[in-house]
C-alpha positions as CSV (number, residue, x, y, z in Angstrom):
1,M,81.8,100.9,49.8
2,K,81.1,104.2,51.7
3,G,78.6,102.4,53.9
4,M,81.1,99.6,54.6
5,N,83.7,102.2,55.6
6,N,81.3,103.9,57.9
7,W,80.4,100.6,59.5
8,R,84.1,99.8,60.1
9,S,84.7,103.3,61.5
10,R,81.8,102.9,64.0
11,A,83.0,99.4,64.9
12,Q,86.5,100.7,65.5
13,G,85.1,103.6,67.5
14,N,83.2,101.2,69.7
15,L,86.3,99.1,70.2
16,W,88.4,102.1,71.3
17,L,85.6,103.3,73.6
18,A,85.4,99.9,75.2
19,D,89.2,99.8,75.7
20,A,89.2,103.2,77.2
21,M,86.5,102.3,79.6
22,L,88.3,99.1,80.7
23,L,91.5,100.9,81.1
24,A,89.8,103.4,83.4
25,V,88.4,100.5,85.5
26,A,91.9,99.0,85.7
27,I,93.2,102.4,87.0
28,I,90.3,102.5,89.5
29,W,90.9,99.0,90.7
30,G,94.6,99.7,90.9
31,S,93.9,102.7,93.1
32,S,91.6,100.7,95.4
33,Y,94.4,99.2,97.4
34,A,95.8,102.5,98.4
35,V,92.3,103.8,99.1
36,A,91.4,100.8,101.3
37,K,94.7,101.1,103.2
38,Q,93.9,104.8,103.9
39,A,90.4,104.0,105.1
40,L,91.8,101.4,107.5
41,W,93.7,104.2,109.3
42,F,90.4,105.4,110.7
43,Y,88.3,102.2,111.3
44,P,89.0,98.5,112.0
45,V,88.7,95.9,109.2
46,L,85.4,94.3,110.3
47,G,83.7,97.6,110.7
48,F,85.0,99.0,107.4
49,L,83.9,95.9,105.5
50,A,80.4,96.0,107.1
51,I,80.0,99.6,106.1
52,R,81.3,99.2,102.6
53,F,79.3,96.1,101.7
54,G,76.3,97.2,103.7
55,L,76.1,100.3,101.5
56,T,76.6,98.2,98.4
57,F,73.8,95.8,99.5
58,I,71.3,98.7,100.1
59,L,72.1,100.3,96.7
60,L,71.6,96.9,94.9
61,L,68.6,95.7,96.8
62,P,66.2,96.6,94.0
63,Q,68.1,94.1,91.8
64,L,66.6,91.2,93.7
65,R,63.2,91.7,92.3
66,G,61.8,89.5,89.6
67,E,64.6,87.5,87.8
68,G,67.1,88.7,90.4
69,R,65.7,86.3,92.9
70,R,67.5,83.5,91.0
71,A,70.7,84.9,92.6
72,I,69.7,84.1,96.2
73,R,70.4,80.4,96.2
74,P,73.9,80.5,94.6
75,G,74.6,83.9,96.2
76,L,74.5,82.6,99.8
77,P,77.3,80.1,99.6
78,L,79.3,82.3,97.2
79,G,78.9,85.1,99.7
80,G,80.5,82.9,102.4
81,V,83.5,82.4,100.2
82,M,83.6,86.1,99.4
83,L,83.5,86.9,103.1
84,G,86.7,84.8,103.5
85,I,88.3,86.6,100.6
86,F,87.7,90.1,101.9
87,L,88.7,89.2,105.5
88,C,92.1,87.9,104.2
89,E,92.4,90.6,101.6
90,T,91.6,93.6,103.8
91,W,93.7,92.5,106.7
92,G,96.4,91.7,104.2
93,V,96.3,95.2,102.7
94,M,96.6,96.6,106.3
95,L,99.6,94.5,107.1
96,T,101.6,94.7,103.8
97,T,102.2,97.5,101.3
98,A,99.5,98.4,98.8
99,S,102.0,97.6,96.0
100,N,102.6,94.1,97.2
101,A,98.8,93.6,97.7
102,A,98.1,94.6,94.1
103,F,100.6,92.3,92.6
104,L,99.9,89.3,94.9
105,I,96.1,89.3,94.5
106,S,96.5,89.1,90.7
107,L,97.8,85.6,91.2
108,C,94.2,84.4,91.4
109,V,94.3,84.3,87.6
110,V,97.3,81.9,87.7
111,F,95.7,79.8,90.6
112,T,92.3,79.4,88.8
113,P,93.3,76.7,86.3
114,F,94.9,74.6,89.1
115,V,91.9,74.9,91.3
116,E,89.8,73.8,88.3
117,W,92.1,70.9,88.0
118,G,91.5,69.8,91.6
119,M,87.7,70.5,91.5
120,L,86.8,69.6,87.9
121,R,89.6,67.3,86.8
122,Q,90.5,69.7,84.0
123,R,94.3,69.5,83.6
124,P,96.0,72.8,82.8
125,S,98.1,73.1,79.7
126,N,101.9,73.0,79.9
127,L,102.0,76.7,79.2
128,L,100.0,77.3,82.4
129,F,102.5,75.3,84.4
130,A,105.2,77.6,83.0
131,A,103.2,80.6,84.0
132,C,102.8,79.2,87.5
133,A,106.6,78.7,87.8
134,L,107.1,82.3,86.5
135,S,104.7,83.6,89.1
136,L,106.5,81.8,91.9
137,V,109.8,83.4,90.9
138,G,107.9,86.7,90.9
139,V,106.6,86.2,94.4
140,W,110.1,85.2,95.6
141,L,111.6,88.4,94.1
142,L,108.7,90.7,95.3
143,T,109.1,89.5,98.9
144,G,112.8,89.9,99.1
145,G,114.6,87.5,96.9
146,L,117.5,85.9,98.7
147,A,116.5,87.9,101.8
148,I,112.9,86.7,101.5
149,S,110.6,88.2,104.1
150,L,107.1,86.9,103.4
151,N,105.1,88.7,106.2
152,L,101.7,87.9,107.5
153,G,100.1,90.5,105.1
154,D,101.7,88.9,102.1
155,G,100.5,85.5,103.2
156,L,97.0,86.7,103.6
157,M,97.0,88.2,100.1
158,L,98.1,84.9,98.7
159,A,95.3,83.2,100.7
160,A,92.9,85.7,99.3
161,A,94.1,85.1,95.7
162,L,93.6,81.3,96.2
163,L,90.1,81.9,97.6
164,R,89.3,84.1,94.6
165,A,90.3,81.3,92.3
166,V,88.0,79.0,94.3
167,L,85.2,81.5,94.0
168,V,85.6,81.6,90.2
169,C,85.1,77.8,90.1
170,F,82.2,77.8,92.5
171,T,80.5,80.6,90.6
172,R,80.7,78.6,87.4
173,R,79.4,75.5,89.1
174,L,76.5,77.1,90.9
175,T,75.4,79.4,88.1
176,A,76.1,77.2,85.1
177,D,72.4,76.5,84.3
178,L,71.0,79.7,85.6
179,Q,70.5,83.1,84.1
180,V,71.7,85.0,87.1
181,P,71.9,88.8,86.8
182,P,75.4,90.0,87.9
183,L,74.2,92.9,90.0
184,A,71.7,90.6,91.8
185,L,74.4,88.2,92.6
186,T,76.6,91.0,93.9
187,A,73.7,92.2,96.1
188,V,73.3,88.8,97.7
189,Q,77.1,88.3,98.2
190,S,77.3,91.8,99.7
191,G,74.6,91.1,102.1
192,V,76.4,87.9,103.3
193,V,79.7,89.8,103.7
194,T,77.9,92.5,105.7
195,S,76.1,90.1,108.0
196,G,79.3,88.1,108.6
197,C,81.4,91.1,109.5
198,L,78.7,92.5,111.8
199,L,78.4,89.2,113.6
200,L,82.1,88.8,114.0
201,G,82.6,92.5,115.0
202,L,79.8,92.5,117.6
203,S,81.0,89.2,119.1
204,L,84.4,90.7,119.9
205,P,85.0,92.2,123.4
206,G,83.8,95.8,123.3
207,G,82.2,95.2,119.9
208,L,82.8,97.7,117.1
209,P,83.7,101.4,117.8
210,A,81.4,104.3,117.0
211,L,81.2,105.2,113.4
212,P,84.2,107.3,112.2
213,Q,83.8,111.0,111.8
214,S,86.6,111.5,109.3
215,P,85.6,112.8,105.9
216,T,88.6,111.0,104.5
217,F,87.2,107.6,105.6
218,W,83.8,108.2,104.2
219,A,85.2,109.6,100.9
220,A,87.4,106.5,100.6
221,T,84.5,104.1,101.4
222,L,82.1,105.8,98.9
223,Y,84.7,105.8,96.3
224,L,85.2,102.0,96.7
225,V,81.4,101.4,96.6
226,G,80.6,103.7,93.8
227,F,83.6,103.3,91.5
228,A,85.5,100.2,92.4
229,T,82.4,98.1,92.7
230,L,79.2,99.4,91.0
231,L,80.7,101.4,88.1
232,A,83.5,98.8,87.5
233,L,81.0,96.0,87.2
234,Y,78.7,97.9,84.9
235,V,81.6,99.0,82.7
236,Q,83.0,95.4,82.5
237,N,79.7,93.9,81.5
238,L,79.1,96.7,79.0
239,A,82.5,96.3,77.4
240,L,82.1,92.5,77.1
241,G,79.3,93.3,74.7
242,R,81.6,95.4,72.5
243,T,84.9,93.5,72.6
244,S,86.3,90.0,73.2
245,A,86.7,88.5,76.6
246,T,90.4,88.0,76.0
247,R,90.8,91.6,75.2
248,V,88.9,92.6,78.3
249,S,91.1,90.3,80.4
250,L,94.4,91.5,78.9
251,L,93.4,95.2,79.6
252,M,92.3,94.4,83.1
253,G,95.7,92.6,83.7
254,S,97.3,96.0,83.9
255,E,95.6,96.6,87.3
256,P,98.6,95.5,89.5
257,L,100.9,97.9,87.7
258,F,98.6,100.8,88.3
259,G,98.2,99.7,91.9
260,A,102.0,99.9,92.5
261,L,102.3,103.2,90.7
262,I,99.4,104.8,92.6
263,A,100.7,103.5,95.9
264,G,104.0,105.1,95.2
265,L,102.6,108.4,94.2
266,W,99.9,108.5,96.9
267,L,101.3,106.7,99.9
268,G,105.0,107.2,99.2
269,E,105.6,103.4,98.9
270,R,108.8,102.6,97.1
271,L,109.7,99.2,95.5
272,T,113.3,98.2,95.0
273,L,114.5,97.0,91.6
274,T,114.3,93.4,92.7
275,E,110.7,93.9,93.9
276,W,109.7,95.6,90.7
277,S,111.2,92.7,88.8
278,G,109.1,90.3,90.8
279,G,105.9,92.3,90.3
280,L,106.5,92.4,86.6
281,L,107.1,88.7,86.4
282,I,103.8,88.1,88.2
283,M,102.1,90.4,85.6
284,L,103.6,88.4,82.8
285,A,102.5,85.2,84.3
286,T,99.0,86.6,84.8
287,L,98.8,87.9,81.2
288,G,100.2,84.7,79.9
289,T,97.5,82.7,81.7
290,L,94.8,85.0,80.3
291,R,96.2,84.7,76.8
292,F,96.6,81.0,76.7
293,G,94.2,79.7,79.3
294,D,90.5,79.2,78.8
295,V,89.6,81.4,81.8
296,A,89.6,84.7,80.0
297,A,86.0,85.4,80.3
298,S,85.8,84.8,84.1
299,V,89.0,86.1,85.5
300,V,88.6,89.7,84.7
301,G,89.4,91.7,87.6
302,E,86.2,91.3,92.6
303,G,86.3,94.7,93.3
304,R,86.1,93.8,91.8
305,E,81.9,92.6,91.9
306,P,81.4,88.9,92.1
307,A,82.7,86.6,90.0
308,A,85.6,87.6,91.9
309,C,88.8,87.2,90.1
310,P,86.1,88.3,88.0
311,A,84.5,91.5,88.9
312,T,84.1,91.4,92.6
313,S,84.9,94.6,94.4
314,R,88.4,94.4,93.4
315,H,89.2,96.0,96.6
């Protein structure tokens, strides 16, 4: 009996540790919107993304040895989708508030079952239709209610959320029969994003400006690479071995709330009562989708790193 109690105590301890780690990642991902917005004060979007994902690629390059080579074939097309995601997402963060960005990008969870329906002919349950309706009301309230003002940044965040849902489905399809190491897949995708941003940036008149000298920019970029991408992906994969995928998803669903709170404390952004109501409705729709849908294992929160509603560099 004593041995059984000790086993239960250790199991409960592991569960609490996994929950604490996941909650820390949710806070990190929530902060990433404000951090990215701050970095964009010092350098344009294409250059910022090229630096961020270039550093990620260099750090993860050793993962492409041995079994990691399996990630190259699926990683190239998935990296192309990820490039589209981060172009929309990063310009969106620049053009809207970090609070709005955090709430709107979480809609990828709600979009995913409907993208699956279109791609795989798997009809969502009626509960997921209800969650979708709830999220639409949330977007309406978040962007102004009766005085709706969906700006370009909000629209880009919605496009990024839809592309994240597409990435989830493509990732499943292209890696279904392969044992692809997550870090190796992240490495390939990061390389594609880096190459795409450099090509686009250098093709513009005047190219990219000289590298920024601001310590604030480099601190923000290194934070996103080290914590919002590498540490977050490692913790998520580790926690999946200690707790259920549904529990992981529900904990990570708190990310938008942390994003709005941190944006308020750090950047001084303030949401009205109507906007808070919309954001909370979006969170409820997201958590409902995770609870009742069958996407729990894959929709855990880019920067996220890839599996992008999954762990892609959330921001």
